[in-house]
C-alpha positions, 0 to 999 in steps of 0.5 A: 691029856697034855703033860708038862714036865718042868725041871726045878733047879736044885736049891729051890723048893716049890710050894704047893699052895699056888698049884692047889689054887690052879687045880681048884680054879681049873687052870690045871687038872692035876700036878705032882712034885717028884719026890727028889724035887727035880721036877713038877709034872702038870696035867691037863685033861682038856687043852685046845689046839694052840692054847697057851697057858702061863703059870707062876710057880711059887717057891723059895730058895734053900741053899746058896749057889748056882743051879741048873734045872733038868730040861723041861718038856711038853707033850700029849700023853702017849705021844712021846715022839712029839715032845717039845723040849726046853733047856733047864732054867738056871738060877743063882741063889745068894745069901742075905 
């Protein structure tokens, strides 16, 4: 099983509808949004070597400001020593 933990910047809230569509279509196996909304965990039960998957995450801004997400990482379950890390995303939310 492969796992991606994607950091979500504060002030931004994910909508689960798009994620549910990905599960239904088989693009991802399962997901969970952490209770503090800081990250989303995405699971794949089957992934080919060097396979690339692109996802669009749907959400909306909640609070104006500049925010940086926690670092994101990808790894094979039970293989923490091979984690691939990426810097957290930065966003700026402005009022209309």
